[in-house]
Structure formats: structure tokens, C-alpha cells
N, C-alpha and C positions, 0 to 999 in steps of 0.2 A: 078083572086078568086075575089071574090064577099065577100064581110063585113062579110054576116052571116057564108063563109064558113070558113073564116079567126079565123072568135073569135072560130068556134066548134075544129080549127087545135090546133089553145092555148089550149085551155082547154080543148081538151084529153091529150097535152101534160104540161100540171099544173099538170091535176089531177094523173096523173101516179106519178110525181115526188111529187105530195101531200102526197097519199097513200106510196110512199116509206118512207119519212118522218116521217111520221105517226106510219108504221109499228115499225122504227127504233126506235120512241120514246119511243113507249110502251113496245117492246117486246125486244126489245134489241142489243145488236150481244152477237152472240153466237157460238161455236165453230161448226164447219160443220159438219152431221154426217157424218157414213165412206159410209153410200148408201142416195143416194139423192131420198129422197120417193115421191113417186104418188103426182098426182096433188089435187086427196081426202083429204090424209094428210095433206096435206099443209093448203087446205083450213081448215079440221077439227082444226088444230094447231092457224092458222090466229083467228079463233071461237071463240077458248076456251082460248089464252092469255098465260099468263108464269108465271099463278097464279097455287099453288099445291094445294091451296084447292076448295072447290067448290062457298066457300061465295069468296074468289078471282077472279075465274075465272066471276063469276055472276057479278060482278062490274064492269068488266072489261067488258065485255059484252053489260051491262048497257053504259059506257061511250063508244062504238065501235055506237052505236042505238041511245044515245045521238048527239056523232058525224055528223053523215046522215041527223038525222033530224033537227037538228043547221041550218047544210049546204043549206039543202033545202029550209027553210024557209026563212033564206039569200037571198038567188037568186029570190023566191016570192017576197020579198020584194023592194029588188031594181033591179031584172030582170039581173042582170052583172054577169056572169056562175063566173069568176074569186074570186070574195069577196066572192058565198057559199063554195066554196073551201078555201079559207084562212081560214071562220069561221070552217070548216069544220075541219081543220087541227088544230084550236086553243081551240081548244074543250078538246084531250085528250095531246096536247102540252102543255097546259098551265098548268094543275099539275105536267108535268113530268119537269117544268122551275120554280115552286116555291116551288118543293119540293128539289131542289137545296142543297148536303149536307147531306138529310136525311139516302143514301144507307154506307155514311159513318161512322157517328152516330152509328146504327145498325149493321159493321164491327167492332165499337169502343168497344159497347157494347162486342159484340160475344167474342172480344180475353180478355176480362175484368172474361165472364163466364168460355172461355175455360180457364184463369188462374185458377178461382175459384174449378174450377171440379178437375184437376190437384192435388193444396192443396188435395182435400179430399180422390180423387184415392192416391196419396200418404199418407194419416192417414189409410186411409182402405186395402193398402197392407202391412202397416208394422204390421199389426195382423197376420202376417203369412197364408193371404188367397191367391189363387193362380191368377193370372193376370183374367182370365175370371172372375170367384170367384167376385175378386175386383170392377171390371170393373158393372155387374149387382149388388153389394152392395153397388153405388153412384147411383143408377137412383133416389130414393126416396129423397136428396135432391141436385140435379144438378141443376144450373140454370135454371130460365124461356127460360133464348135467348138460350139456347142447349140442352134443354130438347130432342125436340122432336128426333134427332141426336141421343142422347144418348142412348136413348132405342130403335132405329133403330140397331144399334151399336149390345146392348147387346142381338139381340132378334135375329141377325145374327151369333152370337156365339152361343145362346142356340139351332136353326137352326140346326148346324155342318158347319158353315162357317169355313173355316180355318183360322187361327186370324189373320196373318198377308193383308188376302185379306180384311177381314171385319175394319180390322186398315184403308188401304190406301181408301177403301171406304169411311171410315169418315170423312178422311182427305179432297177427295175430294169433299164432301159435305158442309166442314167448308169453305173449298178454303182460306184458309190463311197460310204465313209461320211458323207463331208463334204454330201451331196447325201440320204444317209438323215436330216443334221440336219436340212435345208430341209424335207423332207417330214411327218418327224415335226411339226413347228412348224406346217405346213399342216393339216394333218389334224388336230392337234388346235384351232387355231381352228376347224375346222369341227363343234366339239362343242363347245367353251363359248363362242365368240363372245366374245372377249374383247379388251378396247380395246389390248394391248400390241404386238401381232404384229409393229408396225412395227422397234419395239424388240430382239423377238427376234430379227427378221430382220437386221437390222443388228448384234445380235454373233455370230449366223452369218457376215455378209460379212466380219466381220474378222478371227474364226477361219479363216473360210476363205483370208486374203490371208499369215495367217500359217504355216497346212498348204504352201502352195502355197512361200514363203523356206524353208522346211524341206524340202521335196520337192527342191528344186533346189541347195542347198548340199548336201544325200546325196549328189543326180545326177553332181555336180561330182566328189564323191571317188570314182565308180568309173567316171571318165575312163580309169586306168590299166585295170582287169582287162578293159575292153572292147577297151583296145586290142591286148589284148595274142590277145583273143578276133580281129580281124582279121587281123593278122598271122600268127596262124598258119591262117586261113586262105588268106590270100595265097600264104602260103609253102608248100601244100598244093596251092595251084591249080596255082603255076609247076610242084609236081613235077611233077604229072600230066599238063600240059603239055608237059613234055621226055621226058618217057617215053612219050607219043603221036608224039614227031616224032623219037625215038630210038629205036627196037625196041630196041636192045641193051644197051639199060638195064633194061628188064624181062623179058629173053630168059631169066632164071632161075626167073621165076614161069611160065615154058609148060607145064611136067610138072605131073601133076593134084594132086602136093603143095606145087607151088609156088603154084595156085590155090586150096586150102586156104589158106595160109600167108597169102599176098592178101589171100583175105577175111576172115579170121580179122583180122589188122592192121589192113583198112580199117574191119572192123565196132569197133572197139577205141579207135582213134583219131576215126571219129563218135562214138563214145559220149563222148569225150575231150571235144573241140569242143561238145558237150551240153551236157559236168558243168559248163567250165567258163562258158556261157555262160548257164547256172540259174544260175551263182555273181555274177555281176555282176547279175542282175535283183531287183528290191528285192522283200520276201512282197507281194501280193495284201492291201490292208487290208482287215483282217475288219467286214461288213456288220454288222445288228440288223435292219434292215426286214425283214419275209417275204416272200419271195416271190408276185405276182399269182396272182389264180384266175381262168385266163385266160376262166373261162364266171362270174364276179362282177360284177356294176355292166353288163353289157355291156347296154343298150335291147336 
């Protein structure tokens, strides 16, 4: 096998690994769908990204295009395909690493919002209104963090969904056991029509406040490992930038064996950064409510 053929083989394998890492970093891991999507649907999902709004999808597409352009530019400057691949992976990977902890902070804010919404739901239901009317009555004062989910819940109830199915869908969209407690209390109220719903909601709201305080305390203790992730990411970017402006620095990797070594070292270092990042992330809290059936309860 000639040197050019060896570089092509290694580059192809590295490209596959790099694309997998980039997709996992940007899209994340999700529960597999019930039926395997067609090839066109998979490509469409990869192009649109995980964003729910058009703005988020456009930002994702710009990032994806920037990764391809940066990788191509790095390859043209150095003539080394593995350098181009590493730069392409670094474009989406850098914000993923620098934003470590952002998802947990958002989750804490959403749980705090669920607690506030639960208190307001308790106050509205105390006026004698039915559960559906009470939920609709909280739309005007719902916290911004869960405003979209609560409005969708109210819209489903007004559209004729079964209350249990609409509440399960709401809990699935929030995706936290604290919200599961609220929804479980509301579903039980649908069956027994008890008069102590307000007391139960008040207790859950207080428990939510305690949960928020505990999670914020834990988040403060994770500051050091998350700083390590950002520091390692910054040092890596500085090293890559120095190699791009100083060809002598990466000249030893210009041979086929050097490209293999660079690919192995790059993959190992990317895996190390992902591992350190995962260590600074809390485990996902276990939920106890079942996922809603998409065909159950729709009018």
C-alpha cells in the first residue's frame, strides 16, 4: 500500500469517527423511534438539528456549514487531511464543551418555574374552578421557562384531549420527576375529585423549592471540574491555532504514519474531553410517569 493510499484509508476512517462525534455532540442521544426512519428523513433531521424553533435550526445549520468550511480551510493551509477533520470537529465541539453545565442550569430554572406554577395553580383552583379552567387561568402568569409547555397543555385541553393524556404529554415535555409529582396529583384528582388538591399542590411546591436549593448547591460544587473542561478546551484550541500558523510544528505529522498517530491522538484527546465533561454532569433524575401514547386521548 502506497503512502497516498494509506492516508486515504486513515482519513476515511477518521472522517467517519469525527462525524459520529460531531452528531452526538450536537444532536445528543435520544430514545430510538419505534420505526427506523428512511434515509431521506435521517438526512433531513441531521440538517435541521435538534432545535425546536426556526431560529435554533438556522443557528445549527450555520454552525454545521462553518465546520465544513473551517475543516476545508485547515486542509488547504496544511495539506493534512486529519488536521482538517480535527478542525471541523472542533467547530461544533467547542461550544458543546464550553457550555458544560448550561443544560443543568436550565433544568434547575425550569423546576423552579414548575414550583411557581404549582403555587399559582393551587391559588386558582382554590376559587372553585375546575381543573381545566384553573390550568387555562394560569396562562397569563406562568413563568417564562415553562410558558410554551403550559400554553400547549391548555391548548390540548381546549381542543378536546383527554385530561390524563394532555397532562402526561406535559410531564413528558418537562421531563423531570418534580413535574411528574404535580401531574400525578392532578391525574389522581381527576378520578377521586378530592377537596385537598390545594394542600397537595402546596406540599409539592415546597418540595420543588427544596429540590432547587439542593441542585444549586450541587452545581456550585461542580464548578472546578467544569473549569477544567473549559481550560483543556482552550489549551487545545490554542495548540491547533499555533499549528495552523506554524507549519514547522506539525511537519512531523506529514507522513502517512504521522497522520495515523495524529488521528489516534486526536481521537483519544476528544474522548478524554468528552469523558471529563460527562463526569461534571449530574445523572439524569429518574422519572416514574409513563410516556404518553401519541394516539391516546386525541380528539
